[in-house]
C-alpha positions, -999 to +999 in steps of 0.1 A: +000+000+000+011+035-007+006+071+006+005+097-022+011+134-017+001+159-043+010+196-044-011+216-069-004+251-081-019+272-109+009+262-133+024+230-118+019+198-099+042+178-077+036+143-066+053+118-043+045+081-038+057+066-006+058+029+000+072+008+029+108+013+017+103+032-015+098+068-025+090+079-061+085+115-070+082+139-100+067+172-110+053+190-141+057+227-144+041+243-174+064+264-196+058+301-200+046+294-236+021+268-223+009+292-196+003+319-222-012+295-248-036+274-226-070+284-214-076+277-177-094+245-185-066+234-208-041+240-179-062+218-156-065+191-182-028+191-190-018+189-153-044+164-141-039+141-171-001+141-164-007+134-127-030+104-132-008+090-159+021+091-134-001+074-107-010+046-131-003+013-113-004+029-078-039+044-076-056+012-066-029+003-041-032+036-022-039+038+015-042+076+015-041+103-011-033+137+004-036+170-014-021+202-001-051+225+007-054+261-005-036+288+013-060+318+018-033+343+009-035+333-028-047+360-052-083+352-064-074+339-099-048+315-085-071+305-057-100+297-080-078+277-104-062+256-077-096+250-061-109+237-094-079+214-097-084+200-063-120+193-072-109+176-104-084+154-086-110+145-059-136+136-084-113+115-106-099+097-076-134+090-063-145+077-097-116+053-099-115+041-063-148+051-046-127+069-019-121+105-011-087+121-006-075+141+024-069+178+021-042+192+044-028+226+049+010+230+043+014+243+079-003+211+093+017+188+070+050+204+082+040+200+118+032+164+113+065+159+096+084+176+125+095+206+105+089+242+115+056+253+100+071+287+090+100+271+070+110+286+037+110+265+005+147+259+005+145+246+041+118+221+031+138+210+002+169+204+024+147+186+049+134+160+025+168+156+007+185+149+041+157+126+054+157+104+024+193+109+013+181+120-021+212+140-031+243+158-020+241+195-011+268+220-016+282+231+018+280+267+009+243+265-001+235+246+031+253+272+052+235+301+035+201+284+042+210+278+078+221+314+082+190+330+066+164+307+082+164+324+116+162+358+100+131+348+080+113+336+112+125+365+134+097+385+150+100+422+156+109+431+192+103+465+206+134+482+218+139+482+256+145+520+257+116+543+250+115+556+214+091+579+196+062+565+176+079+576+144+112+559+153+093+527+162+076+528+128+111+531+112+124+502+132+095+480+121+100+490+085+138+481+087+129+448+102+104+440+074+131+449+048+156+427+065+132+398+065+122+404+029+158+404+017+164+371+035+133+356+020+143+367-015+177+351-010+160+320+002+139+319-030+170+321-051+186+293-031+154+272-036+158+276-073+195+267-071+187+236-051+161+225-076+186+228-105+213+210-087+193+181-072+160+179-092+141+184-059+120+215-065+096+231-042+066+211-056+083+178-051+094+187-016+059+198-006+044+166-020+069+145-001+061+164+032+025+154+027+033+117+028+050+121+062+033+120+096+007+093+088+007+057+096+034+035+080+024+018+048 
């Protein structure tokens, strides 16, 4: 029996199939040309057909199929498209197996996998790469991720000494800029890790979804 994790986005899908001692994974990211050419329905059709072709041979041996649920911060168009994709996967999976899938927020999935819920993409990629020994990571890249991670999670702390409201506002703005710079660097590191290891953010999120449930 297998646990399947699926990460859906408006232009991509990541999938992981975890067995007792096996892990298979892949992703499809639409090219810029495909994104511009396809209608919304054609995008859904392309991604969902690829997904179920990939799952062929596993779908009837599945203990759980888990889809990453929608994050409320999405812009409306992306939110709508991902919601339709989730519905398409649920419907097709039900038609094939008579079972429903599980929808799980990324924050919940990370907690179940024992990883910080606020982790950046690059951190999640390193986590699954290390856990399953999927690839070697450049020491410099690893060090950068470890250095930037605490900055991305850092909360603003009011200074102990009394400051004016205007100065407090400036300090908060400086803090936000510092975090944003760190997150932008993390995004670039995520892209670099994907190129060097083939473990992109979609695959990493799909693998995380397969963790924290009963063994198969």
